[in-house]
N, C-alpha and C positions, 0 to 999 in steps of 0.2 A: 811807331811810325811805320806806314806801309810801304811796300815796294810798288813802284809804278812801271809797268812794261805793257806797250802796245795798247795803251788806252785803258788797261785794267788796274785797279787797286787791289793788291794782293796781301792777304793776311792769313797767317796760321789760325786754326780753330782747335783749341784743346778739348778733346772728347773723352779723356781719360788715360788710364794706364791699365796694363795687364801683364801677366807673367806666362811665358811659355818655356818649355824645356830647352836648356841651352844646347844640348847635343843635337836635337832636332833642327834648331835654328842655324847651326853651322855644319850639318852633314857630316862629312868624313874629316873635317878638320879637328885635330885632337884637342882634348880638354885643356891640356897644358897651354895651348895657344890662345883659344878663344876666352878662357876664363880670366886671363890677365886684363882683357879689355872690357869683359862683361862679367863681373863677379856674380856667381850664382848663389841662390839661398840654399837652404838645407834641402829643399826638394829638387835641386839642380835647375831650377827655373832663372830665367834672367827677366829683368824689368824692361818693358818696351812701351813706347807711347802709342797713341792712336790720334795723330795729328791730321785733321782735315785741313783743306784749303778753301778759302773764300775769295772769289773774283767778283769785283764790283765795277762795272763799266758797260759801255755800249747798251744802255738801257736794261741790263740784266744783272741779277744777283745769283751767281753760280757757286754751288757748294760742290766740292770734290770730296767724295767719300763722307761717312757719317758716323763712324765709330761702331761700337758693338751694341749700342742701345742698352735697355734696362729690363729686357724680358728674360731674365735669367733666375733659374732656381738657385736656392741656397748652395746646392751641392756643386753646380756647375761654376757658380761665382767663386766658390773656394778653389775649385781645380784651377781656374785661370787667374786667380788672385785679383778678382775684379770686385769692387764695391759699387753697387747699382747707384748710390748717390753721387758718384764721381764720374759716370760714364755717359751722361746725357749730352747729346749734341745741342739741346736747347740751351744749355747753360753756357757752352762754349760760344754760340752765337751771340747770347745776350751780352757777353763780356765785350762784344764789338758793336753793340748797339743794334743788333739785327734780330728780328723776330722771325720764327719758322714761316709765317705767312709772307714775309718779304723775299723768300728764296723762290726764284723764278725757274731755276734749273738745278737738279741734282745729278752730278756725273759720277757714275760708280765705275771705279777702276775694274772690280769684279765682285762677286757676291759671296765671298768668304765672310764669316760672321763678323770679324773685327773690322771690316770694311763697309758692310751694308746693314749690319744689325739695327742701326739707328733710323733706318727708313720707315719702320712700323713701330707701334706701341699698342699696348692694352687700353682700350677705350673704357668709359665708365661702365659699359655693360659687360666688360671682360673679353670682348671680341677685338681682334687685331684691326687697326686702322692705320693709315698712312700718316706719318708726320708732316709730310709736305704734299698735301692732297691737290694742291693747285699747280705744283711744279712739273716741268718736263723731266722725266727720268731717262738719262741716257746711258746705255749699256750696249756692249757689243752683242749682236745677235748669237755669235758663237758661244760666249759665256752664259747667256741666258739659257739657251738650250741645254748646255752641259749641266748648269745648276739645277735645272728642273728635273733632270734624270742623271744624278751624280753616280759615278763609278763608286764602288765601295772604298776605294783608295781615298776619296775626299768627302765621304758622307758626313764626317764629323765636322767638316768646314762649311758645307752648304746646308743650312738648316731651313726646313720648310717655313717656320715662322718668319724667317727673313726673306726667302725667295717668293713665297706664295703670294703675299700682298701685292707684288709687282704686276700680277695678272690683272688686278683691279685699278691699276693706275690709269686715269684717263690720258695722262700725258706721256705714256710709255714710248720711248723712241729706241728701238732696237736697230742699231746701225751695223754697217759692215765696212771695216777699214778705217784709215786714219784721217780722212778728209776733215777739214775745218768745220766745226758747227757754228762758230762765231768768229768775227775778225780776230786774228792773232791766237786762236785757241784750236789746236788740233791734237792729234794723238800719235804716240808710238805704240803700236800693237805687238804684243809679245805672247808667246804660247808655252814657254819653258816651265813657268811656275804652276800655270793652269791654262786651260784654253781660253782665248780671248780676252786676255788682260789688256786694258786700254789705259795708257799713261799720258796725261795731259802735258802738252807743250806749249808754253805761252811765249809768243815772240813779238817783237817789236823793235823800233829803232834803238832802245835802250839796252837790247840784248835779248837773252833767252833764259826761261826758267823751265826746268823739268821736274815734274812730280813723279818720283820713282817707285812708289807704292812697294810691291813685293819683288820687284826686279833687283833692288838694292835695298833690303829692309832697313839696315843701319849703316852708318859710316864705317863700322867694323867690317862690313861685307864688301868693302871696295876692292880687295884682292879677288881676281877673276875666279879662281877655284873655290872661294869661300861662298858656297851656295847652300841653300837650305835642304835639309832632308825632306821636307814638305814638297819640293818642287816635283813636278811629274817628270820632267826631262832635264836632268842636271847639265848635260852637254849642251843642250839648246839654250839653257839659262845662261851658261857662260859665254856662248857665242853672242847672244842678244846683249848680255851686260857689257861685253868687251866693246861691241859696236857703238853702244850708247856712250860709254865713258871716253872712248876715243874722240868722239865728237864734242863731248863735254869739255875735255881738257883742251882741245884744239880751238874751240870756239868760245871759250870762257863762259859756259852756261853755269847758272846757279842750279844746283842740285837740291831739291826739296824733299826732305825725308819724312815719311809718314811714321816710322816706328822708332827711330833713334831717340833714345830716352833723354838726351841732353841737348842735342843741335838740330835745330829745325832745317837750316839750310847752309850751304857752302859751296864754294867752287872746288873743283878737283884738279890736281896736277898730275902729269905723267913724267916719271924720271927716265934716264937713259937705259935703265934695266927693265923697263916695261911695267913698273909698279905705279899703281895709282894711289894718291894720298889726298885727304882733305885738307883744303886751306882754312883760313880763319872763318868762323862763323859769319854768315850774312845777318845783319841785324834787321828787324822788322820794326 
């Protein structure tokens, strides 16, 4: 069963699983704390989802993020614990009765490989081609520019085979700021994790849903100081996260998690000691 907010039918899209180093995912948080909530494997990696979001309404079919795709060497697939057969966005969409040709808009929160790798694939001739050639591709201009010339700090996350094909997208829409692109669909813009991350906010009479991407990677990351070692600016991430969570708790937002391995969405609560906690999972 889908959620309905602001004239949009909302569904999660499973684009696979991958594994990242638990220490990097929780920064300065001690292993003894994060490992109780996210048991690591023998390589100290924790399991993460790659959960895209599909919005259908207002004459549009909007996909938010598209997973890591399938353009992975055996070496990298092993490092990240990915199996190519399980990571394709096409299969996740097909489970909802949607074809890639049906997608009118691809909203990219940012161009890290686990969010944007599925925008391109290898064609029959071995050359890269867009998976959604007819779709509008929405990205913050700041993130696009940063991804095209990444600092060495983020080179391993912004890969040319994922970023480059955007230059050939006839529907590329590089935007600046949080303004709505369709009725009830706007963004919260954040720069702590990486420059120009845009996080969809779906609003309507029924309430608000917030797609948190890498601002709050999993529901284990709700404590404000629990930010990733991957973040460019941990203090800014904390400030951005606190601001969002305070609004979410006060206004009863549904928080949609891209990477939590078990829970797609939940509301959050704030107790009298300033601690945020997830409520019961929201069913789709």
